[in-house]
N, C-alpha and C positions, 0 to 999 in steps of 0.2 A: 626702276630697273631698265625700263625702255630708254630713259634718258642716257643711262650709262652705255647701253648698247649703241645708241646713235653716236655718242661722243667717241666711243672706241673705234667704230667704223670710220668716222671722219678722220681721226688721228692716224689710223693705219693707212688710209687712202692718201692723206697729205704726205705722210712719211715716204710712201712708195713714189709718188709723183715728184716731190721735191728732191728726194734722194737721187732719183734718176736724172732729174733736170740738172742738179748741181754736178753730178758725175759727168754729164755732157759738157760742162765747162771745164772741169778739172782734167779730164783725160787728154784733150787736145792741147791744153796749156802745158801739161807735163811733156807731151810728145814734142812740142816745139821748144822745150828747154826753159819754160817759165817756172819760177819758183812759186809753188802754191803753199801759202803759209797756214791757211786754215780752211777746213771743209766742215760746214755746220748744217745739221738738220734741226730746224727750230732756231729761235732767237734767244739771246741772253735774257735772264741769267743762266749760267752754265749748270747743267745737271751732272754731266760727267764728260771726260775726254781722255784721249790717249794720243801719244805722238809716235809717228812712224816716219823715219827719215826726216825730211824738212817740214812735214805737214802735221798739224794738230787736227785730229778728227774729234768733233764735238757734237753733243746733243744738247739743245737748249730747252729751257722750260716753257717757252711759248711756241707751240707746234703749229704756227701759222705761215711757215715759209722756211727759208734757209738761205745760205750764201756760201760762196767760195771766195776767199781773200787771196788775190794774186798780187805778188810784189810788183810795184810800179804802176798800179791801176787805180784810177779814181772810181771807187765803188760805194756801196751802201754804208760802209764804216766811216766814210769821209775823213779817213786818216791820210792826210796829205803831207805829213812831215818829211817822209822819205823822198818826196818829189822835188824838193829843193836841191838835192844833190845831183851829181852827174849820173845819167842812166847807166845801169850795170847790165852786162850781157844777159843775165837771167831775169831781167825785169820785163814785164808786159810792154812798157812804153818803148823799149829798145827793139822790139820785134817788128818785122814788116807788117804793113796794114792788113794785107790779106790773111796773115796768120792770126792777127787779133780779131779780124772779122769771123774767121772760122771758130775761134774760141767763144765769141759772143753768141754765135748762132748754134753752138753745140747743144745748149740746154733745150732750145726750141726743137731742134732736130730730134733729140732723144725723146721728148714728149710726143712728137708726132709719130715716131716709130713705135712708142709704147701704145698709143691709141690704136694704131693700125694692127699691131700684133694682138692686142686684146680682142678687137672686133673680129679678126680672122679666127682666133681661137674659139670665140663664142659661136661663130658661124660653122666652123668645122666640127666641133665636138657636140654642139647642141642643135645645130640647124636653126631654123626659125619657125616658131609656133605662131600661127596666125588664125584669124577667124575669117573664113571665106565669105565674101559678100553674098554669095548665093544662099548661104545658111542664114545670114541676117535677114535677107529679103523674103524668107518664108513667113516672117512676121512683121518686118518693118522696124522703124526706129522709134524710140521714146525721146521726146524733145523737152528741153528745159524752157523756162520762160524766155531766156535770151534767144534760143533757137526759134521759138515761136514768133518772136518779134521780127526776125529777119525773113520770115515766110515759110519756115519748115512746119510740117504738121505731123502729129502722132500717126504712125503707120506708114509714112512715106518710105518708099524703097529707093535706096541710093543706087544710081546707075553709073555715074561718071563724075570725075572732078576735073574742072578745066578742060572738058571735052575728051578726056582720056578715060577709057572704060575701067571701072573699078574691078579688081579681083580680090583685094584684101580690105576688110573693114578698117584696119589700122591706118591705111593710107588716107582715109577720110578724116582722121584726127591728127594727121601729121602736121607739126608746127611749120614745116617748110611750106606746106600748102596754104596754111592760114596767113603766112607772111608774104605770099606773092601778091602783087598788085592785080586787081581785077579778077580774083578767084571766084569760082561759082560751082555749085552743085548742080547736077542734073538728076532729078528724081522722077520716079513713076508714081503718080497719084491718080487713083480711080481710072487706071488704064491710059492715062495721058502723061507724056513726058513734059517736065517743066524745068526751067532754069531758075535757080535761087542764088542771086549774087550775094557775096559776103561783104560786109562793111569793111572799110580800110582800117578801122580801129578795133576789129574783132579781138585781136590778141590782147589788146589793152583791157577790154571788157572781161576776157577770160582770166585775167589776173585777179579779179574779184572772187572771193571764196564761194559766193553763192552761185557763180556761173561756171564752176570747175567742171561739172559733168557735161554741159552743153548738149551733146547727143549721146545716146547709148542704144545698143540693140534692145528691143523688147525681149525680155528673158523669160521663156517658159522655164519652170523650175520644179524640183521636188525637194522634199525635206532631206537635209543631210544630217550632220551630227546634231544631236539634241542635247541640250544642257539639262541634266536631271533635276537640278535645284531651281530651275526657272519654270514659268507657267506651262510652257509647251511640254516639258518633261513630266511635270506633275499631272498634267491632263492625259498623258499616255500617247503623245504624238511619237511616231516611229520613223526612222530613216526609210526613205522610199515613198512615204505618204505624199499625196498631192493635194494641196488645198485648192478646192474648186469654187468655194463660195464662203462669204462671211456675212452673217445677218442678211442672207438672201441676195447679197451683192456678188455677181460673178467675179471670180479672181482668175484671170487668164495668164497674167505675167507677174513677175516679182515686183515690178514698179507699181502695179495695182495694189498688191498687198502692202507695200511700204506706205502708199498714200492712205489706204484704209486705216492702218495702225496709227498713223500720225493723227488722223481725225478722231480716233476713238481711244485716246490714251486713258488708262485707268478704268476702262469699262470691261465688263464680262461680255464676251461675244460668242455667238454660235458659229462654229466653223464646220463646213461640210468637207469631209476628207474622202478622197479616192484612195482606197487601200487595196491594191492588187485587184482592181475591178469592182470592188464592193464599196458602197457609200457608208461612211461612219460619221456620226455626229459627235463633236467635241465642244464643250463650253470652256473657253480659255480666258483668263483674266489678263488683259493687256497691261503692261507696266506703265507707270507714269512717264517713262522715257519713250514709249511707243514701240516696245519690242515684246516678243513672247519667248525668245530664247532658243533659236536653232540656226544652224548654218545652212544657207540655201545651196543646192546643187543645181547649177544651171545646165539646161539640156541642149544648148546649142553645141554643135560638134566642131572643135577646132581641127586644124590640119597642121602637119609638120613638113617643112621643106628641108631635105638633107642636101648637103653640099660635099662634093669631092674637094680635095685639098686645093686644086687649081680654082674651082668655083668659089671656095671660101676666101681665097686670096683676093679675088675680084670683088666679091660681095662685102668682105670685111673692110677693104680699102675704101669702097664707096660709102659704107656706113660711117667710117671714121671721118672722111672729108665732108660728108653731109652735115656733120655737127658744125663744121666751120662755115659752111654755106648758110646754115640757119642763123649763126651768130652775125654774119654779114647782113642778112636780110633784117634781123632784129635791130641792128645798129642803124640801118637805113630808116626803118620805121620810127625809131626814137629821134633821129635827127630831123625827120619831117614832122614831128609832133603827133604821130599817130599811135605812139605807145608811151606810156608813163614810165619814167626811169624807176620811180619808187616801187611800182608793181613788178617790174621786170628784174630788178637787181636783188640778189640774195647774198648775204654774208655767210659766215660759218654756221650760224644757227639755222638759217634756212636750208643750207646744204645738208646739214646733219639730219634734218627732218625728212629730206628726200631719201636718205639711206634707210629710214624706218627703225622701229623699235624691236624688230626681230632680225637675227643675223641670217641673211640670205646671200650665199656666195655668188649666185648668178647675178642678182641685182647689184651686189657689191662690185664685181668685176665689170659689169656693164657701166656702172657709174664711174669707175676708175678710168675706163676707156674714154667715156664722154668728157670727164673733167680734165683728163690729160690733153685732149684736143683743145678744150676751152683755154687751158693754161697756156698752151703753145700760141693760140690766137691772141690772147691778151698780152703775152710777153712780146709779141711781134709789133704791137702798137708803137708808133714813133714818139714815145713819151720818155724824156730824160729819166734815168734811173732804171728803166726797163731795158731788156736786151734790144728791143727794137729801136730805142733812142740811141744806144751805143752804135748799133748797126748803121743808122743814118749818118752819124758823124764819121764813121770809118769809111762808108761809101763816098762821102764828100771828099775825104782825104785821098782815097784811091783815084777818084776822077780828077780832082784839082791838083793833086800832088802836094797840097799844103794841109797840115794838121791843125785843127782848132787849138788855140792856146790852152795851157793847163788852167788858167784862171777862168776861161770860158767854160771848160768842162766841169770845173768845181762848182761854178755858179749854176750850170744846167742840172748837175746832180742834186744840188740843194733844192732847186725848184721842183724837180721831179719827185724827190722824197716828200716834199710838202704836199704835192698833189696826191701821191699814193697814200700818205697818212690821212689826208682829208677824205679820200675815197673809202679807206678802211673804217674810219669813224662813222661816215655816212652809212656804210653797209651794216655795221653793227647796230646803229641807231634804227635803221629801217627794219632790221630783223626784230628788234625789241618792240617797235611800234606795231608790226604785224601780229606779234604774239599777244599784245594787249588789246588791240582794237579789231582784229579780224577773227 
């Protein structure tokens, strides 16, 4: 069931983003009098279609993209038969270069606007929920093996990143911070401030599944929902209980409990419970998987920042373009060999897993906004067959006053299609490899 929900969310997100992207091409094309022969969401084989005016509107069986077929244009279809005849007034190739450039950039423009609108909407209607660093620093941080290797210690209090005072814990885990060159934490340890530099290949190491957590707040916790058919429920654990010891080992934070359960899989353990100020003893059998069957309720207090419409416009626009800046930094890391392409690149399977197995509309729209900005960025790359490649050729034509030959454009389109096909195969293969070996 979770797989179906992941797939449904991915297909809906792609439909929204691709539909709007192709609409961004179609509308200016029609505005400039170009004949749009086909508008498709998804690739053939065709599921269904209808025709209105000169345009056939189609839904394809492969929901991994889409296209708009404009008369007189060398595009993904590689249908060049009509190009041997004299250009007609309604054809793409007969229009001024600036009009063709506007058509080419229309999809990217709409994806950027979509991302901005989504992030503005999220900021305005939901605000931003965050964990104040002052709340985290009441207890300090829990560190993974990787974090310990770079010099962080359990209980460190985060003060600043790159010399800037921290206010929100989330900023200490921001990919943009990890991708900057020369990044460092300032921490408070035993009353002394210390600088902890981050390695240049940190993002690459975070791509490994075992390093995903890196750092977390130390979480004081209480028992939340208890599963009645699991050991905790059978032993009589109740919501609101606080586990303070296990086999005489003090349990202060949820990470301590997880570590203890992992070490004592399958054993019966004596738990000391604080129940409304009274101590209760419970003997609970830990499952072979290292669980006892309850949902923790973390006791750190989050905060919510509300935005006026004007503030939401500023914040949402910043959040949208921050996605692009992160992509640029990541590309720089990959080109310098500081990040692995295989760890960084995800195809449809990897993206579907990010949506998750439960339908969460807030997460869904957050990812639509993020992916819409990523789609715009990727389409702007100067690769033949992408909008950015077409834009390069059109810019050359505007500046030089000479258009590249049709033969050149056809050849470039074929090369670009081969590159994109190879990238798609690599992304799918990489997803499958991660599923099997990670």
